[in-house]
N, C-alpha and C positions, 0 to 999 in steps of 0.2 A: 605857633609863628617858630619855625628852628631857628638858631642864631647861630652862625659862624662861631661868634665867643665861645658859647659851649665846648665848639671841637678844640677850639686855643687852649680850655684851661685844661682837657682830658691829653692832649699833648703835651701841655708842659707834665701833667703828672705820670703820663707813660714812659718820660724820660728815666724815672726811678726803675719800674723793671725792666727796662732798656739795659739800664746800668746793672740788674741784677742777673741778666740773663750773661753780660759778658764775664762777670764773678764767676758763674756756672762753667761756661765753656771753656777758661782761661786753663783750668788744670789739662784740661785733652790733649793740646799741643805743648804746654809745657812739661810736663811728667818727661814724657821723653828724654827730652833735652836736658833736663835738670839732674837724668842718671846718668849722661853720660860726660857730664862738662869734666872740666879739666881739676879746677879748684875740689880738694877733698872737704873742706867745711861744706860748700854746697851741694856735694855730691850726695842724691838720694837715692837708700836704696830702696828694696819692694816695700818694704815695712812702713818708712819714712815716705814712698811714694806713696803709698793708700791714704795717711795720715792728711796728708799734702789736701789732698779730691776732696777728706771727706770734712776734715775740721770746719770747712763753711759751714757744713749744715750744724754744728754744736752752737760757733757764733748766731746763725739766723734763729735757731731755738732760743736762744737769750733774747734776741732782736725783737724775737715775737710778744715776751714777758714785759720789756721796756716800750715795746711799739701800742700795745696793750693800755698801759701806763700814760703814755705822752699822749695817744688818738684823742682822749678825754678829758686830759689838766690843760694841755695846751693848743689843743688842737689839730687839724688837718689839716691844713697851709703849713705851719708851723713844725710839725713833726718831717715834712716833709722838706724842707729847707734844712734843718736839724740833722737829716740822715747824711746828706752828702758830706759832713765832715769825717765822719769812720770810715765811709768812700774811701776819698781821699786821701785821709791821713793813712788807712791801708797798704794804699795803692805806692806811698810813697816810703813806708817799710819796708814794703817787698822791694822796689829799686833798692833802694838803699842796702840790702838786706848781704850780711856776713856770714852768716851761717843758716842751719836748718831751721833752729828757732826763730831766727826773726821772719823766716819763711811764713810759718807757723803763724804767728802773730799779726802777719798783713792778712792770710787768709780770714784769721778769726776775727780782723776788722771789718773787714769789706764782706764777712758772713753774719755780723752783727746789723750793718747797713741794709743787707737784703734783706731779714727776717724782719726790722720796722718796715722798711716797705713793699714787702709783700703785704705784710698785713694792713701799712696807710692810704695806699693808692686803690684796690679796690673799694676801702670805703669812701674817700673824696669822690671816687668816679661816681658811684652809686647816686652820692647823695647830691650832686649838681646837675646830673642827668634826668629827660623828660623820659615815663615810661617806656615810648613808643622805641626809644632807641639804648635804652642803659642795657639791653643783653649783647648789642654789638661795641658798644663805648666798654662796657664790661668787661670782653674779652679781647679785647685789645691787649689786656695786661699782661694775660698770655702768648699774644700776638708777641710783642716786643721783648716777652723775655725768650722765647724761641729765635727771635732776631737777634738779641745780645748775643744767642751761643754761637749763633750761624756767625756773625760776624766775629767774632774771638776764634774758631774754626780758621774761618778764613784767612784774617788778620796774621794767623799763627804758623800758615805755611808761609810770608814774606820775613815776618819780623820776629828779633830772638826778644830772649824771655822778660829782659828788660823796658824796653821799644814795646814790646806788647802790654805790659804795666802801665806804661805812660799813657798808651794810646786809647785803655780802660779807663782811666780818670776821666776821659772828656766828658761824657754821658751825665757824670753828675755834677759837675762843674756849668754846665746848660742849664740843666733841670734848675739848680739852684739860682740862676741868674732867673729864668722865665718864672718858677715860682713866684718870684719878688713881685710880680705885676697881674696874680692873679687872686681872685676875692676867695673868702674862706667859702666853706659850705654854709647856706642858710640853716640848714638845722643844729649844726651847731652853734652858730649866731644866736637863733632863736632860744633854746638850749640857757646859752648865759645873758639872756634875756636884753640880747641889743636888738631891739625890732626895726630901726632905721639901717641900719649895717645892711641885715638880713635883706631887705628891701633893694637896698643896693645893689647885694651881693647879685638877688634873681633876676633885675635890670640887667645887670652884666651878662648870666647867661642866657636868659631868655629872651633878650633884647627889648625895645621900647614899647613896644604894641603886646605883649601879650597883659594876662591878667594877673599881676604882679600880688596884689590883696588878699584875691582869691587861694591863689597857693599857699601864701601867710600863716591865713586864717589854716588851712587846708591841715599842712606843719603842727602850727600852735596847738590842736587839738591833741593831739597825740605825744606834742611837748610838756604839756601841763604838769605829768608829773612829776613827781621829788626825787630826789637821788636814790642810787640803786641799795640796797642794804643786804649782809649773806643770806636773811632768810626768804628773800623773795626769789631764792632759786626753787623753793617748792612751789612756784607758783608757777602752771603748765606752758604758758606766757613765753614763758623764760627758760626753764627746762626743756622744753622740746626743741625751740631752734638748735637752741645749744647741741644736744643727742645728736641731731641730726647733722651739725655742721662737722663735729667729732670725726662723726661716723666718718662724712664724705672724704675728710682728710686722711684717717687710714686705710679705706680703701683704695684714694688713689695712690697710696702709696705700696700697699700690698700688693698689683698689678705687677712689683716688681718694675716699673722703668725706670728707674737708678740703677738698680742690679743691670739692667739690657744696656743704659745709656753706657754705663761706665766699663761695661766686655763690650760692646759693640767692635771696637777696632779690633779685639779679641779675635772674633766673630768673623770679621769679614778678610781679616790675614787667611785663617784659615780653610776661606772658600778662593784665596789667592787675588784676592781683588786688592788695588791699591789702597794699603792705607790712610794716607793723607785725605783721597779723595773721600774714602770712606765715610768719614765723619761729616764730611762738608754735603755728602748726599744725605745722610741722614739728617743734618741740620736743614734741608732745604726741604726735605718732604713735611716734617716739624711745621719750617714757616708756613707752605701752601696749604695744608689741612685744614691747621688751626685759623687761619684766613676766611677759611671757605665756611667754618666752625661762626666765627663772627660776623659774616653776611648771611647765614641762613637762622640763627638762632633768635630771631625777634619773630620771626616766621614761624618755625618748628616749636619753637619752646623747648624750655634745657631739658624734658624730661626726654623727648624721642632721640635728642643727639647723644645723652648718657646710654639710652638703648644701645643703638648703633653701635656707639663707640666699644661696650661690653662685651657687647658678642662678638665683635670682630678682633678685639684682643684673648676674647679666650680663644676662639679657633686658629689663633697664628700663636698661643703658647703653647698650643695642644700641637700644633706641627714644629715648634722649635723643639718639643719632648720627642715627639716621634723620631725627627733628624736624630736628636744623640742618641737615641735609643738603639736605629740602623748604624750610626757609625762606631758605638761603643758598648760592644755587644759584652763584653766581658768587666765591665763597670767594675761590679763588686770584688772582684780581686783586687782593685790598684788599691794601693794603700794611701795616696797622695791626692786629697784634694783639690788641689789647684786646677782652676780650667785650665791656664795654657797647658799644662802638664798631661790633663786628660783626654785634651782635643789633638795634642801631637802625638798620641801614643794609637791615636784610633785605626781599628785594622787597616791597613791599606788598600787603595781601590774605591772601598764603599765612598771614604771621603772626598773626592774628587766629582765621581759620579753625581753622589745627591748634594754637592755643596748648593747650588742655588737653592733649597730648600729652606736653608741656612736665613740665604740674605733675602728671599722672597717671604719668610715666617718677619725676620728684623722688619722690612721694609712697610708689612701689614699694622703689624704690631704699634711700629710708634706713627703712623697713620690713624690706627687706632684712636691711640691714645691724646691726639692731637684734634680729633673731631670733636671729641666730648670729655671723656676721662682726665685729660689738660685743663682748659681754661674753665667747664663749667662749677666746679665744685667751687673755686675762686668767688665768680659771680654769684653763686648762691649764697656763701657764707657772707656776702656784702650787702646782700638783700632781705635776710631771713632775720636778723635780729632785731630786738626794737632800740630805739636806739637810747635809751639808760643804758643797756647792758651791752653795748658795740663795742666798745676798748673790751672789756674784761671776756667775753665772748668769741672777739673774733682772735683774743692773745692766747686764747683755749687752742683753737683751732689751731691758729700756724703753729703753737709749741707742738701739738700732735704730727705735724705734718713733716714737721723739721727731726725731731726725734725721730719716727716712724722712717724715713730717709736714711738717716745716719743708721739706724740698725740693721736696715735693709741693704745699705750698699757695704757695710763692713761684714757682717755675717755671711755676704753671700758666698763668697768658698768655703766658710763652714756647713752651710746649709746643702750643698754639694758632696759635700765627706760623708753628710749622714746620710742623703736623700737620693744623691748620686746625680748627674748632671738630670736624667730627663724623669725624676721626678721631684725636680725642684721646678721646671718649668710645669710640669703637670697640677701642681699646686698653686702656683701663681694664676695658670689656667681656671682651676677649680674657683678661686677669691675674684675671677672676673666672673663668673657664672652666679656670686653672691650678689657680687656690684650693683647686678641687672636684677635680682629678686628683688634688693634691697630701693631701690628708687620705686619699684613696681610699688612695694607698702609704702615706704616711709615720705618720700620726698615730693614735696608740693609744688604744682607747676606754680611759678612767677611770672608767665610771659604777660607783658601788658599790664600789669597791673602796679600802683602806686606804691610807695614803701609805708605809706600810713594802711592802706587794703590789708597788706600783705602782716603786716602789724595785727590789724584788728582780725584776721582770720584763724592766728593763733589765741587772741585771746579764745 
């Protein structure tokens, strides 16, 4: 029996990813404003602006480690409630900022909260969900992230940067309020030997008519093992899902998504598009296709979406490379690696006639990512880890994701200096082909299985 309260619990939890989407989207409208601001203490040069965008990923990497510890120690529900504190405090620091260091510190704190959120919410949702809807509810994590990013882009058109920070602090406050009334996950409660609370949690999540005792016994059978020691990582049932999870996070970032999103405005600008609307267009494409993925994932399965997504991204990054190759025929002679410089020094005439190619490639790339490689890795890592290794393993995956996001975004210009623009995008394309191969060989299909069946598969 499907129960409405399960959707309520999911909604409360996904306010976390919504908050984290606002954090990611915040820098896009704010950086141009801070580069032109009158106050010399707050004005950012291009190096400071890139740090303002990227320091979030360092905070989030730390949050991944902290979240892995919290989720096993204090539980899924309390971890989510606690992470609303650094969100709000981070925005308070940003709003009251007097210099660039305060801006960085505010970004670090909101990044820390985002790292905890990106780990805890998928675990919470996968543990409270019914197998038939777990894919759809798990994909809502990424859907809310991209909705938050779009929200920040749209609000950034109308609001000045301090007011935008005020707006961004609302979702974490609402999450704190809602989560206070939601249950802890039955799996965590049984792990703590709180059987009566676990039954009560199941009654809330499944409704009064479901067979709570049967589900409780199923979970108990897999919970009975003792705690995790370092030696257990020799066990294939623990190290195999961990390696798959870390690899999925690595591959998600080496598609170049963060670099492409970071420089999307530049690409649109050079294709003579209205920049303000360009971000909104990109954000809208992401929201639409992530919603499509959420609706079909429990029917098609996880692997099909990863294949389709990987192929679309490989084609679009190859087209991007072709665009740069045609626009910048003599880039090897140029000593300046900056994307802005290389695009503006393009041979006259070519750019205008094929600028549509850059915009189409960008649209295709974002749509492809949103269909599979955006939501699916987060969903799969919330499903494949055994209960006792869930905190540690999820922490390792989140850390990998954010460290890679930092490296790709920060080093993108150096890549372009070393490999040229088209070489960099063709490298991304090669990685997208590798993604598809990796999915075919190593990623298990988890559609319609209970978390206990997935655990048994790895054993």
